[in-house]
C-alpha positions as CSV (number, residue, x, y, z in Angstrom):
1,M,108.4,-76.9,-85.7
2,R,106.0,-79.1,-87.7
3,R,102.2,-78.9,-87.2
4,P,100.5,-82.1,-86.2
5,A,99.0,-83.9,-89.2
6,G,95.4,-83.1,-90.0
7,R,95.3,-79.7,-88.3
8,E,94.8,-76.6,-90.3
9,P,95.9,-73.1,-89.2
10,A,93.1,-71.0,-87.7
11,P,91.9,-68.4,-90.2
12,A,93.1,-64.9,-89.6
13,R,90.4,-62.7,-88.0
14,R,89.3,-59.9,-90.3
15,A,89.6,-56.4,-89.0
16,G,86.2,-55.3,-87.8
17,A,84.8,-58.8,-87.8
18,D,84.0,-58.6,-84.1
19,L,82.1,-55.3,-84.4
20,D,78.6,-54.5,-85.7
21,L,79.5,-51.1,-87.2
22,L,76.1,-49.7,-88.0
23,P,74.7,-49.6,-84.3
24,L,78.1,-48.2,-83.2
25,L,77.9,-45.4,-85.8
26,I,74.3,-44.6,-85.0
27,S,75.0,-44.5,-81.3
28,A,78.0,-42.2,-81.8
29,L,76.0,-39.8,-84.0
30,A,73.1,-39.8,-81.5
31,L,75.5,-39.1,-78.6
32,A,77.3,-36.2,-80.5
33,A,74.0,-34.6,-81.5
34,L,72.6,-35.0,-78.0
35,L,75.6,-33.3,-76.5
36,L,75.6,-30.5,-79.0
37,G,71.9,-29.8,-79.5
38,G,69.0,-28.9,-77.2
39,F,66.8,-31.7,-75.9
40,V,63.7,-29.6,-75.6
41,V,62.9,-26.0,-76.6
42,V,60.9,-23.8,-74.1
43,A,58.9,-20.8,-75.6
44,P,56.7,-18.3,-73.8
45,N,53.8,-19.2,-76.2
46,R,53.1,-21.2,-79.4
47,L,54.2,-18.4,-81.8
48,L,57.4,-17.1,-80.3
49,S,60.8,-18.7,-80.7
50,G,62.0,-20.7,-77.7
51,T,65.2,-21.3,-75.8
52,P,66.8,-24.8,-76.1
53,L,67.5,-26.7,-72.9
54,S,70.3,-29.4,-72.9
55,L,69.5,-32.9,-71.8
56,W,71.1,-32.2,-68.4
57,Q,69.0,-29.1,-67.8
58,A,65.7,-30.7,-69.1
59,A,66.0,-34.2,-67.6
60,G,68.3,-33.7,-64.7
61,P,71.4,-35.8,-63.8
62,G,69.4,-39.1,-63.4
63,G,67.6,-38.8,-66.7
64,A,70.8,-37.8,-68.6
65,V,72.8,-40.7,-67.1
66,S,70.0,-43.2,-67.9
67,L,69.9,-42.2,-71.6
68,L,73.7,-42.2,-71.9
69,A,73.7,-45.7,-70.2
70,I,71.3,-47.1,-72.8
71,L,73.5,-45.7,-75.6
72,G,76.4,-47.4,-73.9
73,V,74.6,-50.7,-73.8
74,I,73.8,-50.5,-77.5
75,A,77.4,-49.8,-78.3
76,L,78.5,-52.7,-76.0
77,L,76.1,-55.1,-77.7
78,A,77.4,-54.0,-81.1
79,T,80.8,-55.3,-80.1
80,R,79.3,-58.8,-79.4
81,P,78.1,-60.1,-82.8
82,A,78.4,-63.7,-81.6
83,L,75.8,-63.1,-78.9
84,R,72.8,-65.3,-79.6
85,F,70.1,-62.7,-79.4
86,Q,72.3,-59.7,-80.2
87,R,69.9,-58.0,-82.7
88,V,66.9,-58.6,-80.5
89,L,68.6,-57.1,-77.5
90,I,69.7,-54.1,-79.5
91,G,66.1,-53.6,-80.7
92,L,64.8,-53.7,-77.2
93,A,67.5,-51.2,-76.1
94,A,66.6,-49.0,-79.0
95,G,62.9,-49.1,-78.0
96,A,63.9,-48.3,-74.4
97,L,65.9,-45.3,-75.7
98,M,62.9,-44.0,-77.6
99,L,60.5,-44.4,-74.8
100,L,62.7,-43.0,-72.1
101,S,63.5,-40.0,-74.3
102,L,59.8,-39.3,-74.8
103,A,59.1,-39.8,-71.1
104,L,61.8,-37.4,-70.0
105,A,60.6,-34.8,-72.6
106,G,57.1,-35.1,-71.1
107,M,58.4,-34.7,-67.6
108,A,60.4,-31.6,-68.6
109,A,57.2,-30.1,-70.2
110,S,55.2,-30.7,-67.1
111,E,57.8,-29.0,-64.9
112,Q,58.0,-26.0,-67.2
113,A,54.2,-25.7,-67.2
114,V,54.2,-25.5,-63.4
115,A,57.2,-23.1,-63.2
116,A,56.4,-20.7,-66.0
117,G,52.7,-20.9,-66.6
118,R,50.1,-22.5,-68.8
119,L,51.0,-20.4,-71.9
120,T,54.5,-21.8,-72.0
121,R,55.1,-24.3,-74.8
122,V,57.7,-27.0,-74.6
123,S,58.7,-28.4,-78.0
124,L,60.9,-31.4,-78.8
125,G,64.4,-30.3,-79.7
126,A,67.1,-31.5,-82.1
127,G,68.7,-33.7,-79.5
128,F,65.4,-35.5,-78.8
129,W,64.7,-36.1,-82.5
130,T,68.2,-37.4,-83.0
131,L,67.7,-40.0,-80.2
132,F,64.3,-40.9,-81.4
133,V,65.3,-41.4,-85.0
134,A,68.4,-43.3,-83.9
135,G,66.2,-45.7,-82.0
136,L,63.9,-46.1,-85.0
137,L,66.8,-46.8,-87.3
138,L,68.2,-49.4,-84.9
139,L,64.7,-51.1,-84.6
140,A,64.4,-51.2,-88.4
141,D,67.9,-52.5,-88.9
142,G,67.4,-55.2,-86.3
143,A,64.1,-56.3,-87.9
144,E,65.7,-56.4,-91.3
145,R,68.6,-58.5,-90.3
146,E,67.0,-60.8,-87.8
147,S,66.0,-64.1,-89.3
148,R,63.5,-65.3,-86.7
149,R,60.0,-63.9,-87.0
150,A,59.6,-63.7,-83.2
151,G,62.9,-61.8,-83.1
152,K,61.7,-59.3,-85.7
153,A,58.4,-58.7,-83.9
154,L,59.4,-58.6,-80.2
155,P,61.2,-55.3,-80.1
156,L,58.6,-53.6,-82.2
157,L,55.7,-54.8,-80.2
158,A,57.4,-54.0,-76.9
159,T,58.1,-50.4,-78.2
160,L,54.5,-50.0,-79.4
161,L,53.0,-51.2,-76.2
162,G,55.3,-49.0,-74.2
163,L,54.4,-46.0,-76.4
164,A,50.6,-46.7,-75.9
165,A,51.1,-47.0,-72.2
166,L,53.1,-43.7,-72.1
167,I,50.4,-41.8,-74.0
168,A,47.6,-43.3,-71.9
169,S,49.4,-42.3,-68.7
170,G,49.0,-38.6,-69.6
171,R,52.7,-37.9,-69.0
172,L,53.0,-36.3,-72.4
173,A,50.0,-34.0,-72.1
174,Q,52.0,-30.8,-71.6
175,L,54.2,-31.2,-74.7
176,S,53.4,-28.6,-77.3
177,L,52.6,-31.3,-79.9
178,A,50.1,-33.0,-77.5
179,R,48.5,-29.7,-76.8
180,E,48.0,-28.9,-80.5
181,Y,46.3,-32.3,-80.8
182,A,44.1,-31.7,-77.8
183,V,42.8,-28.4,-79.1
184,R,42.0,-30.0,-82.5
185,Q,41.1,-33.5,-81.5
186,Q,37.8,-33.8,-83.5
187,A,39.2,-31.9,-86.5
188,Y,42.3,-34.2,-86.4
189,L,40.2,-37.4,-86.5
190,D,38.1,-36.0,-89.3
191,E,41.1,-35.1,-91.4
192,L,42.8,-38.4,-90.7
193,V,39.7,-40.2,-92.0
194,R,39.7,-37.9,-95.0
195,H,43.4,-38.7,-95.6
196,L,42.6,-42.4,-95.5
197,E,39.6,-42.0,-97.9
198,L,41.7,-40.0,-100.4
199,T,44.5,-42.5,-100.3
200,G,42.2,-45.5,-100.5
201,A,40.2,-44.1,-103.4
202,G,43.4,-43.1,-105.3
203,L,44.9,-46.5,-104.7
204,A,41.8,-48.3,-105.9
205,L,41.8,-46.2,-109.1
206,A,45.5,-47.0,-109.6
207,L,45.1,-50.7,-109.0
208,V,42.1,-51.1,-111.4
209,A,43.5,-49.0,-114.2
210,G,47.2,-49.8,-113.7
211,G,46.5,-53.5,-113.3
212,A,44.6,-53.5,-116.6
213,I,47.4,-51.7,-118.3
214,G,50.0,-54.0,-116.9
215,L,48.0,-57.1,-118.0
216,L,47.6,-55.6,-121.5
217,A,51.3,-54.9,-121.7
218,Y,52.0,-58.5,-120.7
219,R,49.6,-60.0,-123.2
220,R,50.7,-57.7,-126.0
221,P,54.4,-57.0,-125.5
222,Q,54.6,-54.8,-128.7
223,R,52.4,-52.2,-127.0
224,A,54.3,-52.2,-123.7
225,G,56.9,-49.6,-124.9
226,P,54.5,-46.9,-126.0
227,V,52.2,-47.5,-123.0
228,F,55.0,-47.1,-120.4
229,A,56.4,-44.1,-122.3
230,V,53.1,-42.3,-121.8
231,L,52.9,-43.3,-118.1
232,N,56.5,-42.1,-117.7
233,I,55.5,-38.6,-118.9
234,V,52.7,-38.5,-116.3
235,Q,55.1,-39.5,-113.6
236,T,57.6,-36.8,-114.5
237,I,55.0,-34.0,-113.8
238,P,55.7,-32.5,-110.4
239,S,53.0,-33.6,-107.9
240,L,51.9,-30.1,-107.0
241,A,51.7,-29.1,-110.7
242,L,49.5,-32.2,-111.4
243,F,47.1,-31.2,-108.7
244,A,46.9,-27.7,-110.1
245,L,46.7,-28.8,-113.8
246,L,43.5,-30.7,-113.1
247,I,41.6,-27.7,-111.7
248,G,41.1,-26.0,-115.1
249,P,39.8,-28.9,-117.2
250,L,37.5,-30.1,-114.4
251,T,36.1,-26.6,-113.9
252,V,35.4,-26.3,-117.6
253,L,33.8,-29.8,-117.6
254,T,31.5,-29.0,-114.8
255,G,30.6,-25.7,-116.4
256,L,29.5,-27.5,-119.6
257,F,27.8,-30.3,-117.7
258,P,26.3,-28.9,-114.4
259,A,24.7,-32.3,-113.7
260,L,28.2,-33.6,-112.7
261,R,28.4,-31.3,-109.7
262,P,26.0,-33.3,-107.5
263,L,28.2,-36.3,-108.2
264,G,31.1,-34.6,-106.4
265,I,33.0,-33.7,-109.6
266,A,34.5,-30.3,-109.3
267,G,37.7,-28.4,-110.1
268,I,38.7,-28.3,-106.4
269,G,38.0,-30.8,-103.6
270,P,38.3,-34.5,-103.3
271,F,37.7,-35.5,-106.9
272,P,40.7,-33.9,-108.5
273,A,42.9,-35.1,-105.6
274,I,41.7,-38.7,-106.1
275,L,42.3,-38.4,-109.8
276,A,45.8,-37.0,-109.3
277,L,46.7,-39.8,-106.8
278,G,45.3,-42.4,-109.2
279,L,47.4,-41.0,-112.1
280,Y,50.5,-41.0,-110.0
281,G,49.9,-44.7,-109.0
282,L,49.4,-45.9,-112.6
283,L,53.1,-46.3,-113.5
284,P,54.3,-48.3,-110.4
285,V,51.2,-50.5,-110.5
286,A,51.4,-51.1,-114.3
287,R,55.1,-51.8,-114.2
288,G,54.8,-54.0,-111.1
289,V,52.0,-56.1,-112.6
290,H,53.9,-56.4,-115.9
291,A,57.1,-57.4,-114.2
292,G,55.4,-59.9,-111.9
293,L,53.5,-61.6,-114.7
294,S,56.6,-61.6,-117.0
295,A,58.6,-63.3,-114.3
296,V,56.4,-66.4,-114.4
297,P,58.2,-69.0,-116.7
298,N,56.5,-69.5,-120.1
299,T,56.7,-73.3,-119.6
300,V,54.2,-72.9,-116.7
301,V,51.8,-71.0,-118.8
302,Q,52.1,-73.6,-121.6
303,A,51.5,-76.4,-119.2
304,A,48.3,-74.7,-118.0
305,L,47.1,-74.3,-121.5
306,G,47.9,-78.0,-122.1
307,M,45.7,-78.9,-119.1
308,G,42.8,-77.1,-120.8
309,M,42.7,-73.9,-118.7
310,T,41.2,-70.8,-120.2
311,R,43.2,-67.5,-120.4
312,R,41.1,-66.1,-117.4
313,Q,41.8,-69.2,-115.4
314,I,45.5,-69.1,-116.1
315,V,45.6,-65.5,-114.9
316,R,43.6,-66.2,-111.7
317,H,45.0,-69.6,-110.7
318,T,48.5,-69.6,-112.2
319,L,49.9,-66.1,-113.0
320,I,48.6,-64.2,-110.0
321,P,49.7,-66.8,-107.3
322,L,53.2,-67.1,-108.8
323,A,53.5,-63.3,-109.2
324,L,52.1,-62.5,-105.8
325,P,55.4,-61.5,-104.1
326,T,56.1,-58.9,-106.8
327,L,52.5,-57.7,-106.7
328,L,52.6,-57.3,-102.9
329,Q,55.8,-55.3,-103.2
330,T,54.1,-53.1,-105.9
331,L,51.1,-52.6,-103.6
332,R,53.4,-51.6,-100.7
333,L,55.5,-49.1,-102.6
334,T,52.4,-47.5,-104.3
335,L,50.5,-47.2,-101.0
336,V,53.4,-45.6,-99.2
337,Q,53.9,-43.2,-102.1
338,L,50.2,-42.2,-102.2
339,I,50.0,-41.6,-98.4
340,G,52.8,-39.0,-98.8
341,L,51.3,-37.4,-101.9
342,A,47.9,-37.1,-100.3
343,V,49.3,-34.4,-98.0
344,L,49.2,-32.1,-101.0
345,A,45.5,-32.6,-101.5
346,A,44.9,-30.0,-98.8
347,L,46.1,-27.3,-101.2
348,I,43.1,-27.8,-103.5
349,G,40.6,-28.0,-100.7
350,A,40.4,-31.8,-100.4
351,G,41.5,-31.9,-96.7
352,G,43.6,-34.6,-95.2
353,L,46.6,-34.4,-92.8
354,G,48.2,-31.8,-95.1
355,T,45.6,-29.3,-93.6
356,F,47.6,-29.1,-90.4
357,I,50.9,-28.8,-92.2
358,F,49.8,-25.8,-94.3
359,Q,47.9,-24.2,-91.4
360,G,51.1,-24.5,-89.3
361,L,53.2,-23.0,-92.0
362,G,50.8,-20.1,-92.3
363,Q,50.8,-19.5,-88.5
364,T,54.6,-20.3,-88.1
365,A,53.5,-23.0,-85.6
366,A,56.1,-25.7,-85.9
367,D,54.2,-28.2,-83.7
368,L,51.1,-27.9,-85.8
369,V,53.3,-28.8,-88.9
370,L,54.7,-31.7,-87.0
371,L,51.2,-32.9,-86.0
372,G,50.3,-33.4,-89.7
373,A,53.8,-34.5,-90.9
374,L,54.4,-37.1,-88.2
375,S,50.9,-38.5,-88.6
376,A,51.5,-39.0,-92.4
377,I,54.9,-40.6,-91.6
378,A,53.3,-42.9,-89.1
379,L,50.6,-44.0,-91.5
380,A,53.2,-44.8,-94.2
381,L,55.3,-46.8,-91.6
382,V,52.2,-48.8,-90.5
383,A,51.3,-49.5,-94.1
384,D,54.8,-50.5,-95.0
385,T,55.2,-52.7,-92.0
386,A,51.8,-54.4,-92.4
387,L,52.4,-55.3,-96.1
388,R,56.0,-56.4,-95.4
389,G,54.6,-58.7,-92.7
390,L,51.9,-60.0,-95.0
391,A,54.5,-60.7,-97.7
392,L,56.7,-62.5,-95.2
393,F,53.8,-64.6,-93.9
394,L,52.7,-65.7,-97.4
395,A,56.3,-66.4,-98.4
396,R,56.8,-68.7,-95.5
397,R,53.4,-70.3,-95.5
398,P,53.6,-74.0,-96.6
399,Q,52.4,-74.6,-100.1
400,R,49.5,-77.0,-100.5
C-alpha cells in the first residue's frame, strides 16, 4: 500500500523518551531507604544510643500514607515530560515531601516527650534524611532544568516559606536538634557571626591578593606559569595542616615583636584562621581572574586602546564587564569553599560553627554535631543560590 504523497512516516519513539528518569530514580531510592531505615531515633537521653522507629510507628498510618502518596505523585509526574509545568510541579511536590517529613518528625518527638518524659531525645533517623535529601535533590534538579525564572523560584520560595512557618509554629521544638539549639541559642548566634566574619575576612584577603595575581598573570603571560605553580603547592597542603603550620611562625613573630599582639596577631585565634582561608582562596581567585580576562577577545582591547582609553580604564570599563560571568562564578566557588573550610578554624581557637561540631564529637552528641554541620551547609547553599541568581539576573539583563 502506497503512502499519500507529501506525508512522512512518524519518527519512532525512543525507549525511555516518555520518562524523566532522575525523579523516578530518586523517588525509588527514597522509598527503599524509608522502608528499610528508621524514620526517627528515640533515646533515653542525649548521650545514650537510641531505638529507631519506622515511619509507620513514628507517624502513624495517616502520616505514612501521606508521604508515600507524595512519592507516588512525583513518580507519576516523572512519566509525563510533555506536561507544561512538569518540573515546577515536581519541585512543589518535593518541597511538600520535605515539609511533611519534618512536620511528622516533630509530631513524633512531641508524642515521645509526653509519653516517656522530658529527658527523652528524638533524633532524625536515616529514613527522614533520605526523604529530605531526596526532596532537596529534586528541587535543585528542577531549578537547574527549568528555563523560566518564575518556575525556578516558585518551588524554592514555597518551601522556604513553609519551613519558616513550620519553625515559627513550635511544632519542631521537641526534636533533639531543636533542643540543642535552644540550650545554646546565644552561643549559636555568636559563633554564626564569627563564622561569617572569618569567611568574609578570608574572602576579602583572597579577592585582593588573588585578583592582583590574576591581573599580573594576564598582563605578563610569561610569569603565569611560575606564579600558578607556587599557588598550586599551597593548594595541595591539607587544610588542617595549613591551619597548624601557621601557629609556629606566628607565635615566633609575636614573640619577637610583642607590639603585634594588641593588633590581634597571634599563633592561635582568628588571625591565623583568616590567613589560612585567604591562602586557600588565592588559587581559585587568581585562576578565575586570569581565565576571565583572557577570554576577552584581543580585538576588543585593541579597539579600546585605539579609542584612547588608558590601561586602567580598559580594565574597569572593558575587561571586567566582559569577564563578569566568569568572575561571578569564581566568587561563588571560592565563597562556598571558604564557608566549609572555616569550620576547621575552631580547632585553633578561632570559633565559628565548627565549635559545635567538635564539641559534639567530644561529647558523642550527634545532634550537636548536626547543629554545626547543617548550619555550615545551609550557609553554603544560601551563598551558592544567591550568587547563581545574581549571575542569572546579570546575564539576562538587557545591555545598554
